[in-house]
C-alpha positions as CSV (number, residue, x, y, z in Angstrom):
1,M,112.6,125.8,113.6
2,K,111.3,128.1,116.5
3,S,112.2,127.3,120.1
4,L,110.2,128.5,123.5
5,K,111.1,127.5,126.6
6,P,108.2,128.0,129.5
7,G,108.8,130.3,131.6
8,E,110.8,132.6,129.5
9,V,108.1,133.9,126.9
10,A,105.0,135.5,127.8
11,L,101.8,133.1,128.8
12,Q,99.7,133.8,125.9
13,E,102.2,133.5,123.6
14,M,103.1,129.7,124.6
15,H,99.1,129.2,125.1
16,S,99.0,130.2,121.2
17,I,101.5,127.7,120.3
18,L,100.4,124.7,122.1
19,L,96.9,125.1,121.4
20,G,97.6,125.8,117.3
21,A,100.3,122.8,117.4
22,I,98.2,120.0,119.4
23,A,95.0,120.0,117.4
24,P,92.4,119.2,116.7
25,R,91.1,118.2,120.1
26,P,87.7,116.9,120.8
27,V,85.2,119.0,122.8
28,A,84.0,117.9,126.1
29,F,80.7,119.5,126.7
30,A,80.5,119.1,130.8
31,S,77.0,119.4,132.7
32,T,77.4,119.3,136.5
33,V,75.5,120.7,139.5
34,D,76.5,122.7,142.4
35,A,76.0,121.6,145.8
36,E,72.2,123.2,145.5
37,G,71.6,121.1,142.7
38,N,72.1,124.0,139.7
39,P,73.1,122.9,136.6
40,N,76.0,124.2,134.7
41,L,77.1,123.7,131.3
42,S,80.6,124.5,129.7
43,P,82.5,123.2,127.0
44,F,86.5,122.1,127.6
45,S,88.8,121.0,124.7
46,F,91.9,119.6,127.0
47,F,89.9,116.3,126.7
48,N,90.0,112.5,125.3
49,I,89.6,109.2,126.6
50,F,92.5,107.4,128.3
51,S,91.1,103.8,129.3
52,T,88.2,101.6,128.5
53,N,88.7,98.9,131.2
54,P,87.5,100.9,133.1
55,P,86.1,103.3,130.7
56,V,88.0,106.7,131.7
57,V,87.9,110.1,130.2
58,V,89.7,113.0,131.3
59,F,89.0,116.7,130.7
60,S,90.6,120.0,132.4
61,P,88.8,123.1,133.3
62,S,92.0,125.1,133.6
63,R,92.6,128.6,135.6
64,R,91.5,131.4,134.0
65,G,94.8,133.0,132.3
66,R,93.9,136.7,133.2
67,D,94.0,136.1,137.1
68,S,93.9,132.4,137.8
69,T,90.4,132.0,139.2
70,T,88.6,129.2,138.8
71,K,85.8,128.3,136.6
72,H,82.4,126.6,138.0
73,T,83.0,123.6,136.3
74,Y,85.7,123.0,138.5
75,E,83.7,124.1,141.9
76,N,80.9,121.9,141.1
77,V,83.0,118.6,140.4
78,K,84.7,119.5,143.7
79,A,81.0,119.9,145.5
80,V,79.3,117.0,143.5
81,P,81.5,114.8,142.2
82,E,79.7,113.7,139.2
83,V,79.7,115.2,135.4
84,V,78.1,114.3,132.3
85,V,80.4,114.5,128.9
86,N,78.3,115.5,126.3
87,L,80.1,115.0,122.8
88,V,79.9,118.0,120.6
89,D,78.9,117.6,116.9
90,Y,78.3,120.5,113.8
91,A,74.7,120.8,114.5
92,M,75.5,122.1,118.4
93,V,79.0,123.9,117.9
94,Q,77.4,127.1,117.6
95,Q,75.2,126.9,120.8
96,V,78.2,125.4,122.5
97,N,80.2,128.1,122.0
98,L,77.8,130.3,123.3
99,A,77.6,128.1,126.4
100,S,81.2,129.0,126.9
101,S,80.4,133.0,127.9
102,E,80.8,133.5,131.3
103,F,77.6,133.9,132.8
104,P,77.0,134.7,136.7
105,R,76.9,131.6,138.7
106,G,73.4,130.3,139.0
107,V,72.6,131.1,135.5
108,N,71.4,128.3,133.7
109,E,73.4,127.7,130.2
110,F,71.1,125.0,129.4
111,V,68.6,127.8,128.8
112,K,71.0,130.5,127.3
113,A,72.2,128.4,124.8
114,G,68.8,126.6,123.9
115,F,69.9,123.4,124.7
116,T,67.4,120.7,126.3
117,M,68.1,119.1,129.7
118,I,67.0,115.4,130.1
119,P,67.6,113.6,133.2
120,S,70.3,111.4,133.8
121,E,70.0,107.6,134.8
122,I,73.0,107.4,137.3
123,V,74.6,110.7,138.4
124,K,72.7,113.9,139.2
125,P,73.8,116.1,136.5
126,P,71.3,116.3,133.4
127,R,72.5,115.1,129.9
128,V,72.3,117.6,126.8
129,K,69.5,115.9,124.3
130,E,70.8,117.4,121.4
131,S,74.5,115.6,122.0
132,P,74.8,112.3,119.8
133,V,76.6,110.7,122.8
134,Q,76.6,111.4,126.4
135,L,78.7,110.0,129.0
136,E,77.7,109.6,132.5
137,C,80.3,110.0,134.9
138,R,81.4,109.6,138.2
139,V,84.9,112.0,139.2
140,L,87.6,109.6,140.4
141,Q,90.0,112.3,141.0
142,V,90.8,116.1,140.3
143,I,94.7,116.8,140.0
144,E,95.6,120.5,140.1
145,T,98.6,120.9,138.1
146,G,99.3,124.5,139.8
147,H,97.5,127.5,141.0
148,G,98.8,130.0,138.4
149,P,97.0,131.5,135.6
150,A,96.4,128.8,133.2
151,A,97.1,125.7,135.4
152,G,95.4,122.7,134.4
153,N,92.9,120.8,136.7
154,L,92.5,117.3,135.5
155,V,89.3,115.8,136.2
156,V,89.6,112.0,135.9
157,C,86.3,110.4,135.8
158,E,84.7,106.9,135.2
159,V,81.9,106.5,132.6
160,V,79.2,104.7,134.4
161,M,76.6,105.0,131.6
162,V,76.4,105.3,127.9
163,H,73.6,107.1,125.6
164,V,74.2,106.9,122.1
165,D,71.8,108.3,119.0
166,E,71.1,105.0,117.0
167,A,71.2,107.2,114.1
168,I,75.0,107.4,114.3
169,L,75.4,103.3,114.6
170,D,75.9,100.7,111.7
171,A,74.2,97.2,111.4
172,N,76.5,95.8,113.8
173,G,76.1,98.7,116.5
174,K,78.9,100.3,116.1
175,V,79.8,103.7,115.7
176,D,79.8,104.4,111.7
177,Q,82.2,107.4,111.5
178,Q,80.5,108.3,108.2
179,K,77.4,108.7,110.3
180,T,79.1,111.6,112.4
181,D,79.5,114.9,112.0
182,W,81.8,115.8,114.9
183,V,84.1,118.9,115.3
184,G,87.7,119.6,116.5
185,R,88.6,122.5,118.5
186,M,92.0,124.0,117.0
187,G,93.6,127.3,117.9
188,G,92.5,130.5,118.2
189,D,88.8,130.9,116.4
190,L,89.0,127.9,114.3
191,Y,87.4,124.5,114.5
192,V,87.4,121.6,111.9
193,R,84.5,119.4,110.9
194,A,85.5,115.8,111.2
195,S,83.0,114.6,108.2
196,G,82.9,113.6,104.9
197,S,85.6,114.1,102.7
198,A,88.0,115.5,105.7
199,L,88.1,111.6,106.7
200,F,90.7,109.1,105.3
201,R,92.0,105.9,106.0
202,V,95.3,104.7,107.0
203,T,96.1,100.9,106.9
204,K,97.0,99.4,110.4
205,P,100.3,97.7,110.4
206,P,100.1,93.9,109.8
207,E,100.4,91.6,112.9
208,G,104.2,91.0,113.3
209,P,106.9,93.1,112.3
210,A,106.4,95.4,109.1
211,I,109.6,95.6,107.1
212,G,110.0,99.2,107.7
213,I,111.2,102.2,105.3
214,D,114.9,101.2,106.0
215,S,114.3,97.8,104.2
216,L,113.1,99.2,101.1
217,P,115.3,99.7,98.2
218,E,117.4,102.4,97.6
219,E,115.8,103.8,94.6
220,I,112.6,103.9,96.4
221,R,113.9,105.6,99.8
222,T,115.9,108.1,97.4
223,S,112.8,109.0,95.0
224,N,112.2,112.6,94.4
225,I,108.2,111.6,93.5
226,L,107.4,109.4,96.5
227,T,106.6,111.2,99.8
228,G,107.3,110.1,103.3
229,N,103.8,108.9,103.4
230,D,104.4,106.8,100.2
231,L,107.2,105.1,101.9
232,G,105.2,104.7,105.1
233,R,102.6,103.0,103.3
234,M,105.2,100.9,101.7
235,G,107.0,100.1,104.7
236,L,103.8,98.3,106.1
237,L,104.5,95.1,103.7
238,R,105.4,92.1,105.8
239,A,108.3,91.3,103.2
240,L,110.0,92.7,100.1
241,P,108.0,91.6,96.5
242,S,109.5,88.2,95.3
243,E,110.9,87.6,91.9
244,V,107.8,86.4,90.8
245,D,105.9,89.4,92.2
246,I,108.2,91.9,90.6
247,K,107.8,90.2,87.1
248,S,104.1,89.8,87.4
249,A,104.1,93.5,87.9
250,K,106.4,94.5,85.3
251,E,103.7,92.5,82.9
252,D,101.1,95.2,83.6
253,E,100.1,96.8,80.2
254,Q,100.4,100.2,82.3
255,Y,104.0,99.9,83.1
256,R,104.9,98.3,79.3
257,Q,103.6,101.6,78.2
258,L,105.4,103.5,80.4
259,V,108.7,101.7,79.2
260,A,107.9,102.1,75.8
261,D,107.2,106.0,76.4
262,H,110.3,107.0,78.3
263,V,113.8,106.1,76.8
264,D,115.6,108.3,79.5
265,P,116.1,106.4,82.5
266,V,115.6,108.9,85.0
267,Q,112.3,110.1,83.2
268,L,111.1,106.6,83.4
269,R,112.1,106.2,87.1
270,E,109.9,109.2,87.9
271,A,107.0,107.9,85.8
272,L,107.4,104.5,87.1
273,H,106.9,106.4,91.1
274,R,104.0,108.5,89.8
275,F,102.7,104.8,88.7
276,A,103.3,103.6,92.3
277,K,101.5,106.2,94.0
278,V,98.6,105.3,91.9
279,L,98.8,101.6,92.7
280,L,98.9,102.9,96.8
281,D,96.1,104.6,96.7
282,N,94.2,101.4,95.3
283,G,95.6,99.7,98.3
284,E,98.1,98.0,96.1
285,I,101.3,98.2,98.2
286,L,103.0,94.9,97.1
287,K,102.7,95.8,93.4
288,A,103.7,99.3,94.0
289,V,107.2,98.2,95.4
290,A,107.4,96.1,92.6
291,V,107.1,98.2,89.8
292,C,109.5,100.8,91.5
293,T,112.6,97.9,92.2
294,E,114.8,97.8,89.5
295,K,116.4,94.4,89.7
296,T,114.3,92.1,87.2
């Protein structure tokens, strides 16, 4: 492991490591206004949701790394404590990147980046029409973490109005992730597109305690075929398979064929563990554990 202690390594190196490791990060495309009502639009990937009652999001227009100066967004929310957090999808990411250019104060990034301003219902800053989800927010607090280069300024925002494009909703009015095309910020110039085959499911643990990996039979825990992810799925069971479950699993035609094809016990065990991986992918967790359990 490479170990780095803040303050003992160059700021740029620490910045690169942290942003490369803590990723992907959603993007807050923040629209604000200054005291004269001039709009500003800028993206920030130090951003997430932290509460739903009340709904609270936090983003950070950090000080510039080269000279510790503050950004227009930070100065605007100090003057007018309101912001619209516009969520970013793939269709708009290149324009969002353009809006991050350091235009002089007073320049309208909506115009420069080709976005459409639409009025908000509660707050003063305008919304980005092209964004699939727009969060009108009141700023509750600005927490300054420091005054040196790259120090964060946490803008704590209460969401007072949510606007969602109905095109990304399912029949029950919930956001359908199969209809979204969000992007996440990685390190350097890299982003990630969270859609299509990039999406995958992870089954939530059952109500009440799961058995855990430590309760799995030793022949499973010491497998050189099953991965940590495989064991994690097996550990979701509420109880180990019973003798009846094991007997039923071993009556499976594919199990019988594997036993017939492998005389060597080590090879058979590996074949059964590969079979278990297929069962896990099909959601048959109990059967996957059962076929790998050597007792009869």
